[in-house]
C-alpha positions in Angstrom: 17.0 -27.9 40.2 19.9 -29.1 42.3 17.6 -30.0 45.2 15.5 -32.2 42.8 18.6 -34.0 41.7 19.7 -34.6 45.3 16.3 -36.0 46.4 16.1 -38.1 43.3 19.5 -39.7 44.0 18.8 -40.2 47.6 15.6 -42.0 46.7 17.5 -44.2 44.3 20.2 -44.8 46.8 17.8 -45.9 49.5 15.9 -48.1 47.1 19.1 -49.9 46.0 20.3 -50.1 49.6 17.1 -51.8 50.5 17.8 -54.2 47.7 21.1 -55.0 49.2 19.5 -55.7 52.6 16.9 -57.8 50.9 19.7 -59.8 49.2 21.3 -60.4 52.6 17.9 -61.5 53.9 17.7 -64.1 51.2 20.8 -65.7 52.5 18.5 -67.1 55.2 16.7 -69.2 52.5 19.7 -70.4 50.6 18.8 -74.0 49.9 15.7 -76.0 49.3 15.8 -79.1 51.5 14.8 -82.2 49.5 16.6 -85.0 51.3 14.3 -87.9 52.2 16.5 -89.0 55.1 15.3 -86.9 58.1 18.6 -87.0 59.9 20.6 -85.7 56.9 17.9 -83.2 56.1 18.2 -81.8 59.7 22.0 -81.6 59.4 21.8 -79.7 56.1 19.3 -77.3 57.6 21.6 -76.6 60.5 24.5 -76.0 58.1 22.3 -73.5 56.3 21.5 -71.9 59.6 25.2 -71.4 60.5 25.8 -69.5 57.2 22.6 -67.5 57.6 23.7 -66.5 61.1 27.0 -65.1 59.8 25.2 -63.2 57.0 22.7 -61.8 59.6 25.6 -60.3 61.6 26.8 -58.5 58.5 23.3 -57.3 57.7 23.0 -55.8 61.2 26.2 -53.8 60.6 24.9 -52.5 57.3 21.5 -51.6 58.8 23.4 -49.6 61.5 25.2 -47.6 58.8 22.0 -46.9 56.9 20.4 -45.5 60.0 23.3 -43.0 60.4 23.5 -41.8 56.8 22.4 -38.2 56.4 21.5 -36.2 53.3 20.0 -32.9 54.5 23.0 -31.5 56.3 26.7 -31.3 55.4 28.6 -32.7 58.4 32.1 -31.4 59.1 33.8 -33.2 62.0 36.7 -31.9 64.1 38.9 -34.8 65.1 42.3 -35.1 66.6 44.4 -35.1 69.7 43.2 -34.1 73.2 43.6 -30.4 73.9 44.6 -29.7 70.3 42.1 -26.8 70.1 39.2 -28.4 68.2 36.5 -26.8 70.4 38.4 -23.4 70.4 38.3 -23.5 66.6 34.6 -24.3 66.5 33.9 -21.4 69.0 35.9 -19.0 66.7 34.0 -20.1 63.6 30.7 -19.6 65.4 31.7 -16.3 67.0 30.8 -18.0 70.3 31.2 -17.2 73.9 33.9 -19.7 74.8 31.7 -22.2 76.5 33.1 -25.2 74.7 36.8 -24.2 75.2 38.5 -26.4 77.7 40.6 -25.2 80.7 43.6 -27.5 79.9 42.4 -30.7 81.6 42.5 -33.9 79.6 39.5 -35.2 77.7 37.5 -32.0 78.1 35.2 -32.9 75.2 33.5 -36.1 76.5 30.7 -36.5 74.0 29.8 -35.7 70.4 28.8 -32.0 70.3 26.8 -30.6 67.4 27.0 -26.9 66.3 25.5 -25.3 63.2 27.3 -22.8 61.0 24.9 -21.7 58.2 24.0 -24.9 56.4 27.0 -26.8 57.8 26.8 -29.1 60.9 30.0 -28.9 63.0 30.8 -32.0 65.0 33.2 -31.7 68.0 34.5 -35.2 69.0 36.4 -36.4 72.0 40.1 -36.4 71.7 41.8 -39.4 70.2 44.9 -39.7 72.3 43.1 -39.4 75.7 41.0 -42.2 77.2 39.0 -42.5 74.0 37.8 -46.0 74.9 35.4 -44.3 77.2 34.0 -42.4 74.3 34.5 -44.8 71.4 30.8 -45.0 70.5 30.7 -41.2 70.3 33.8 -41.0 68.1 32.5 -43.7 65.7 29.1 -42.1 65.6 30.7 -38.8 64.6 32.9 -40.4 61.9 30.0 -42.3 60.4 28.1 -39.0 60.0 31.1 -37.1 58.6 31.4 -36.0 55.0 34.6 -34.0 55.6 37.0 -34.4 58.6 39.3 -31.6 60.0 42.1 -33.3 61.9 43.4 -30.7 64.4 47.0 -31.0 65.5 47.9 -29.1 68.7 51.0 -28.1 70.6 52.9 -27.2 67.4 54.1 -30.7 66.7 53.7 -33.2 63.9 51.3 -36.2 64.6 52.7 -39.5 65.7 52.3 -42.4 63.3 50.4 -44.5 65.9 47.9 -41.8 66.3 47.4 -41.6 62.6 46.8 -45.3 62.5 44.1 -44.8 65.0 42.5 -42.2 62.8 42.5 -44.5 59.8 40.9 -47.2 61.8 38.1 -44.9 62.7 37.7 -43.2 59.4 37.7 -46.3 57.3 38.6 -44.2 54.2 35.1 -42.7 54.2 35.6 -39.0 54.0 37.9 -36.2 52.8 40.5 -35.3 55.4 42.2 -31.9 56.0 44.9 -31.5 58.6 44.9 -28.3 60.6 48.0 -27.3 62.6 46.8 -25.1 65.5 49.5 -22.8 66.8 48.8 -22.8 70.6 49.9 -19.9 72.6 48.6 -16.9 74.6 48.7 -13.5 72.9 52.3 -12.2 73.2 54.6 -9.9 71.4 57.0 -12.7 70.5 54.5 -14.5 68.2 53.6 -11.2 66.5 57.3 -10.6 65.8 58.1 -14.1 64.4 54.9 -14.5 62.5 52.4 -17.3 62.5 54.8 -19.7 60.7 58.5 -20.2 61.0 60.9 -22.7 59.6 60.3 -25.2 62.4 56.5 -25.1 61.8 57.0 -25.3 58.0 59.0 -28.5 58.6 56.3 -29.9 60.8 53.7 -29.1 58.1 55.8 -30.8 55.4 56.1 -34.0 57.5 52.4 -33.8 58.4 51.4 -33.8 54.7 53.8 -36.7 54.0 52.4 -38.8 56.8 48.8 -38.1 56.1 49.2 -38.8 52.4 51.1 -42.0 53.1 48.5 -43.3 55.5 45.2 -41.8 54.2 46.1 -41.8 50.5 43.9 -39.8 48.1 41.4 -39.1 50.9 43.8 -36.6 52.3 43.5 -33.2 50.7 45.6 -30.5 52.2 46.9 -28.8 55.4 46.1 -25.4 56.9 47.8 -23.5 59.7 45.7 -21.5 62.2 45.9 -19.8 65.5 42.5 -20.8 66.8 42.8 -19.0 70.2 43.7 -15.7 68.6 40.9 -16.2 66.0 38.4 -16.8 68.8 39.6 -13.7 70.8 39.3 -11.6 67.6 35.7 -12.5 66.8 34.2 -14.1 69.8 32.4 -12.8 72.9 34.1 -14.6 75.9 32.3 -15.0 79.2 35.1 -16.5 81.3 37.4 -14.1 83.1 40.6 -15.7 81.8 39.4 -15.5 78.2 38.4 -11.8 78.7 41.9 -11.0 80.0 43.4 -12.8 76.9 41.1 -10.7 74.7 42.3 -7.4 76.2 45.9 -8.5 75.9 45.3 -9.4 72.2 44.0 -5.9 71.5 47.0 -4.4 73.2 49.5 -6.5 71.2 47.8 -6.5 67.8 46.2 -3.1 67.9 42.7 -4.3 66.8 40.6 -7.5 66.6 40.8 -7.2 62.8 44.6 -7.4 62.8 44.5 -10.4 65.1 41.8 -12.0 62.9 44.0 -11.7 59.8 47.0 -12.9 61.7 45.2 -16.0 63.0 44.5 -17.3 59.5 40.9 -18.0 60.6 39.7 -16.5 57.3 41.3 -19.3 55.3 39.4 -21.9 57.4 36.2 -20.1 56.9 36.8 -19.8 53.1 37.4 -23.5 52.8 34.2 -24.3 54.8 32.3 -21.9 52.5 33.7 -23.6 49.4 32.8 -27.1 50.9 29.4 -25.8 51.8 28.7 -24.6 48.2 29.6 -28.0 46.8 28.0 -29.9 49.7 25.4 -31.6 47.6 28.1 -33.4 45.6 30.2 -33.9 48.7 27.2 -35.5 50.5 26.4 -37.7 47.5 30.0 -38.9 47.2 30.6 -39.3 51.0 27.4 -41.1 51.7 27.8 -43.4 48.7 31.4 -44.2 49.6 30.4 -44.9 53.2 27.9 -47.4 51.8 30.4 -48.8 49.3 33.0 -49.1 52.0 30.6 -51.2 54.1 29.3 -53.1 51.1 32.8 -54.0 50.0 33.6 -55.1 53.5 30.3 -57.2 53.5 31.2 -58.7 50.2 34.8 -59.4 51.2 33.6 -61.1 54.4 31.1 -63.2 52.4 33.7 -64.2 49.9 36.2 -65.0 52.6 33.7 -67.3 54.3 32.6 -68.7 51.0 36.2 -69.4 50.0 36.7 -71.4 53.2 33.4 -73.1 52.7 34.1 -74.1 49.1 37.6 -75.3 49.8 36.3 -77.4 52.7 33.5 -78.9 50.6 35.9 -79.7 47.8 38.4 -81.4 50.2 35.6 -83.2 52.0 34.1 -84.5 48.8 37.5 -86.0 47.9 38.1 -87.5 51.3 34.6 -88.9 51.6 34.8 -90.5 48.2 38.2 -91.9 49.1 36.8 -93.3 52.3 33.7 -94.8 50.6 35.8 -96.3 47.8 38.1 -97.9 50.4 35.1 -99.3 52.2 33.7 -100.8 49.0 37.1 -102.3 48.2 37.1 -103.8 51.7 33.6 -105.3 51.0 34.8 -106.8 47.7 37.9 -108.2 49.4 35.6 -109.7 52.0 33.4 -111.2 49.3 36.4 -112.9 47.7 37.6 -114.2 51.0 34.2 -115.6 51.9 33.9 -117.3 48.5 37.4 -118.8 48.9 36.5 -119.9 52.3 33.4 -121.7 51.0 35.5 -123.5 48.4 38.2 -124.6 50.9 35.9 -125.6 53.7 33.3 -127.4 51.6 36.0 -129.2 49.7 37.5 -130.3 53.0 34.1 -131.4 54.2 33.6 -133.4 51.0 36.9 -135.1 51.5 36.1 -135.9 55.1 32.6 -137.2 54.3 34.0 -139.5 51.6 36.5 -140.9 54.1 33.6 -141.5 56.5 31.8 -143.4 53.7 34.9 -145.4 52.8 35.4 -146.4 56.4 31.8 -147.3 56.7 32.1 -149.5 53.6 35.3 -151.1 54.8 34.0 -151.7 58.3 30.3 -152.3 57.4 29.0 -149.5 59.7 25.3 -149.3 60.2 23.1 -146.2 59.5 23.3 -144.9 63.1 27.1 -145.0 63.1 27.2 -143.3 59.7 24.8 -140.5 60.8 26.9 -139.9 64.0 30.1 -139.6 62.1 28.6 -137.3 59.5 27.0 -135.0 62.2 30.3 -134.8 63.9 31.9 -133.7 60.6 29.0 -131.2 60.2 29.7 -129.7 63.7 33.4 -129.4 63.0 32.7 -127.8 59.6 30.4 -125.2 61.1 32.7 -124.4 63.9 35.8 -123.9 61.7 33.8 -122.1 59.0 32.2 -119.7 61.6 35.5 -118.9 63.2 37.0 -118.1 59.8 33.9 -116.1 58.8 34.1 -114.1 62.1 37.8 -113.4 61.4 37.0 -112.1 57.8 34.1 -110.0 59.1 36.2 -108.6 61.9 38.8 -107.5 59.3 36.1 -105.9 57.2 34.8 -104.1 60.2 38.2 -102.9 61.2 38.9 -101.7 57.6 35.7 -99.6 57.5 36.2 -98.3 61.0 39.9 -97.4 60.1 38.6 -95.5 57.0 36.1 -93.6 59.1 38.7 -92.7 61.8 41.1 -91.6 59.1 38.4 -89.5 57.5 37.6 -88.0 60.9 41.2 -87.0 61.5 41.5 -85.5 58.1 38.3 -83.5 58.7 39.7 -82.3 62.0 42.9 -81.2 60.3 40.9 -79.5 57.6 39.4 -77.2 60.1 42.5 -76.8 62.2 44.5 -75.4 59.3 41.7 -73.8 57.3 42.6 -70.3 58.5 39.0 -69.1 58.5 38.5 -68.8 62.3 37.8 -65.1 62.1 35.2 -65.4 59.3 31.6 -64.6 60.0 30.8 -68.1 58.8 31.3 -70.6 61.6 33.3 -73.2 59.5 33.9 -75.2 62.7 30.1 -75.8 63.2 29.6 -76.5 59.5 32.4 -79.1 59.4 31.2 -80.8 62.7 27.7 -81.2 61.3 29.1 -82.7 58.1 31.2 -85.0 60.2 28.1 -86.2 62.0 26.4 -86.7 58.7 29.3 -88.8 57.2 29.5 -90.9 60.4 25.8 -91.6 60.0 26.1 -92.6 56.3 29.2 -94.7 56.8 27.6 -96.3 59.8 24.8 -97.5 57.5 27.4 -99.2 55.3 28.9 -100.9 58.4 25.4 -102.1 59.4 24.9 -103.5 55.9 28.1 -105.5 56.2 27.0 -107.1 59.5 23.5 -107.9 58.2 24.7 -109.8 55.2 26.8 -112.2 57.3 23.7 -113.8 58.7 22.4 -114.4 55.3 25.7 -115.8 54.1 25.9 -118.2 57.1 22.4 -119.4 56.4 23.3 -120.1 52.7 26.5 -121.9 53.7 25.5 -123.8 56.8 21.9 -124.9 56.1 22.7 -126.9 52.9 25.1 -129.1 55.0 22.0 -130.8 56.5 20.9 -131.5 52.9 24.3 -133.0 52.2 24.1 -135.4 55.2 20.5 -136.4 54.3 21.7 -137.0 50.7 24.7 -139.0 51.8 22.5 -141.2 54.1 20.1 -141.8 51.2 23.0 -142.7 49.0 24.4 -145.1 51.6 21.2 -147.0 51.7 21.4 -147.5 47.9 25.1 -148.5 48.3 24.2 -151.0 51.0 21.4 -152.5 48.9 23.7 -152.8 45.9 26.9 -153.8 47.8 25.5 -156.3 50.4 22.8 -157.7 48.1 25.6 -158.9 45.8 28.6 -160.0 47.8 30.6 -160.7 44.6 30.8 -157.0 43.9 34.1 -155.5 44.9 34.4 -152.8 47.6 36.5 -150.6 45.3 33.6 -150.3 42.9 31.3 -149.3 45.7 33.7 -146.7 46.9 34.0 -145.3 43.4 30.3 -145.0 43.1 30.1 -143.4 46.5 32.8 -140.9 45.6 31.1 -139.8 42.4 27.7 -139.4 44.0 29.0 -137.5 47.0 31.1 -135.2 44.9 28.3 -134.4 42.6 26.0 -133.7 45.5 28.4 -131.6 47.4 29.6 -129.6 44.3 26.0 -128.9 43.4 25.3 -127.6 46.9 28.6 -125.6 46.9 27.7 -124.1 43.6 24.3 -123.0 45.0 26.0 -121.6 48.2 28.5 -119.6 46.1 25.8 -118.3 43.8 23.7 -117.2 46.8 26.7 -115.7 48.6 27.7 -113.8 45.4 24.1 -112.6 45.1 24.0 -111.3 48.6 27.3 -109.5 48.2 26.0 -107.9 45.0 23.0 -106.8 47.0 25.4 -105.4 49.6 27.3 -103.5 46.9 24.1 -102.1 45.5 23.1 -101.0 49.0 26.5 -99.2 49.3 26.0 -97.6 45.9 22.6 -96.4 47.1 24.2 -95.0 50.2 26.8 -93.3 48.0 23.9 -91.7 46.2 22.6 -90.4 49.5 26.1 -89.0 50.2 26.2 -87.4 46.7 22.8 -85.9 47.2 23.8 -84.6 50.6 27.0 -83.0 49.2 25.0 -81.5 46.2 22.5 -80.0 48.6 25.4 -78.5 50.6 27.0 -77.2 47.4 23.7 -75.5 46.5 24.4 -73.1 49.4 27.6 -72.1 47.6 25.8 -71.7 44.2 23.1 -69.6 45.9 25.7 -67.5 47.5 27.2 -66.8 44.0 23.8 -65.5 42.9 23.5 -63.3 45.9 27.0 -62.0 45.6 26.1 -61.1 42.0 23.0 -59.3 43.2 25.2 -57.3 45.6 27.5 -56.3 42.8 24.6 -55.3 40.6 23.2 -53.0 43.3 26.6 -51.4 43.7 26.8 -50.7 40.0 23.3 -49.2 40.0 24.1 -46.9 42.9 27.4 -45.9 41.3 25.6 -45.1 38.0 23.0 -42.9 39.9 25.7 -41.1 41.9 27.7 -40.2 38.8 24.6 -39.1 36.9 23.6 -37.0 39.8 27.0 -35.3 40.0 27.8 -34.9 36.3 24.2 -34.4 35.2 25.0 -36.6 32.1 24.0 -40.1 31.1 25.9 -43.1 32.5 26.0 -46.5 30.9 28.1 -48.2 33.6 30.0 -47.1 36.7 32.2 -49.2 39.0 34.2 -48.1 42.0 36.6 -50.1 44.0 37.6 -48.2 47.2 40.1 -50.8 48.3 42.1 -50.2 45.1 41.1 -46.5 45.0 40.1 -46.9 41.3 37.0 -46.4 39.3 35.5 -46.8 35.8 32.8 -44.7 34.1 31.3 -45.5 30.7 28.9 -43.0 29.0 28.6 -39.2 28.4 29.4 -38.5 32.1 33.0 -39.8 31.4 33.8 -36.6 29.6 33.4 -34.4 32.6 34.3 -36.7 35.5 37.7 -36.2 37.1 39.9 -38.5 39.2 40.3 -35.9 42.1 36.6 -35.1 42.3 35.9 -38.8 43.0 38.8 -39.1 45.5 40.5 -41.9 43.5 44.0 -42.7 42.5 42.8 -43.6 39.0 39.6 -43.2 37.1 39.1 -45.0 33.7 36.7 -43.1 31.5 35.2 -44.3 28.2 32.4 -42.6 26.1 31.0 -46.1 25.3 31.6 -49.8 25.6 33.1 -50.0 22.2 36.0 -47.7 23.1 36.6 -49.9 26.2 36.7 -53.1 24.1 39.2 -51.5 21.7 41.4 -50.5 24.7 41.4 -53.9 26.5 40.9 -56.0 23.4 39.8 -59.3 25.1 40.0 -62.7 23.3 36.8 -64.7 23.2 36.3 -68.5 23.3 33.5 -70.8 24.3 31.4 -68.0 25.6 34.1 -66.4 27.8 36.2 -63.2 27.4 39.9 -63.7 28.2 41.7 -60.7 29.5 45.4 -60.2 28.7 45.7 -57.3 31.2 47.4 -58.3 34.4 45.8 -55.4 36.3 43.5 -56.5 39.1 41.2 -53.5 38.8 40.7 -54.0 35.0 39.7 -57.6 35.7 37.3 -56.7 38.5 35.7 -53.8 36.5 35.3 -55.8 33.3 33.9 -58.8 35.2 31.3 -56.5 36.9 30.4 -55.0 33.5 29.8 -58.4 31.9 27.8 -59.6 35.0 25.8 -56.3 34.8 24.9 -56.9 31.2 23.9 -60.5 32.0 21.5 -59.3 34.6 20.0 -56.6 32.5 19.9 -58.4 29.1 18.6 -62.0 29.0 19.9 -62.4 25.5 23.5 -61.5 26.5 25.5 -64.6 25.5 28.8 -64.1 27.3 29.2 -66.4 30.3 31.9 -64.5 32.1 35.5 -63.2 32.2 38.7 -65.2 32.7 42.3 -64.3 33.0 44.7 -65.3 30.4 48.1 -66.5 31.7 51.3 -65.0 30.4 52.2 -66.6 27.1 49.0 -68.5 26.9 47.5 -69.2 23.5 43.7 -69.8 23.3 44.1 -71.9 20.2 45.9 -74.5 22.4 43.0 -74.7 24.8 
């Protein structure tokens, strides 16, 4: 019956693990590319590729762990300092011949060695305080396979804190840990007289337990004291001469192998292993699941870390880009006003100068040729002055837009420099640089629009001047006919008539020039707005990556809950409605019948919240509800995480579930004021 449960859970475990890997695979297809602009579409595709590359690195690590998870054998690893007696203890447990026992040289165990004791697989790993860099792959391989770790301390001394930190970095909180103090000495009358333990050793044991508990937390179980060498000599069959001599000496001092065996305390180690072996199915289930959870939590943490940097960067860039584009539009509007003012000033001046030319022509009775020459000279002066002024206005517009773009570039550079996400699996640098290119391209389009409209404006301002000259000449012919045909008419009346006609003609043309100029600037503004829509679309497409990441993160959390439920059901053999474990916080929550039998210690946690049903949970945490959200009063991080996962789990399993999510309520906050 137990075997069936084990196989069933392992099948469920692998199925959900494959779902996790599939979810990570879907990060490669995060966004549908719909941009019409090919250059921006390619940039968005490359941004997506950078994120997918980071996710793929995580997926490879998870795949590696899956290949090293074992279900059929209970793996007990012997880990610790060089020459502490790990191999000697294994030889004693196996009643071996001493082949694995070192001769005192450093790093005697150079590779992961497997030995079998009944249904338990014993893993002897290279020493940690020697040159373990040479054997790091072997050490990690052994730790990843381990369900329980025996850390052996040799030379009758407590472990150094630095060494324990090394242990934790290798273990990654993945297994139960027992410390074993191995009393190292040859058989001698002194040790028999003082006993296996003395006050000095008891003090070392006390400090050992304190240090292990402090660093390894609830994963540390207990300490045992053993004399591995005496244990081996009492039960083994040594082949080496030095070991044979020690065995004979042991018999002389202790009287019999049985007495030495009892003195060595080897029986307690064997009793513990037998107990662990009997509960190996549950130990395997918990250890393998926690190994996977540990990796999954790391995966999720790294994704969230990269996503946080990504989201903050996008949010900041959206503001900066909008600010840059708004400033550019303001510069264009200012340019428009300056151009219109220029038209008014220059055309009015041209009108005044043309009237003066006509007055002089009337006073001095100039002919048509002289009038044309004077008017064309005025036209050339008008065009030169107006063009110079227009060039200056457009130069200012260009400098304003370029200044905005340079300022945006500097802000984007600073955004990355101080983002603090350099160690993330997501290459934020590449993502930002591609967005910089995209924004340069878009803003460049605005700049090009500004240049192109100037030619149109010049055409509308300059070309009508020819019409003014033609009209003035035609008017002069009428004035000459009227004035010279009737010499009694006064020159003042002729000038007044000329003034009115020229003013009307020039003002009409100026009005048309202003209208056409205003029309072209409106076209320019519409073009900028269309460009803004392109920017907005680009940003929205980039944001879709983040939204898709939210969905995939939710999928990962859902798989974790499903695995947790199956693990608890397998161990407790009772129904489970919901199960959530957070190894970083060393806390868990179980809802359902299984909550009645589950214990905190059996799940290696600091705290395990147990509820027979969701109703009891709701009574305990009593969340407020408003606008589709639950608001939690509890300041505890684990309660918020667990309840959020519970709500997300129901949302995925029940389409009619109406709650949108969970939010924190600030101290003293009243929802009625929201």
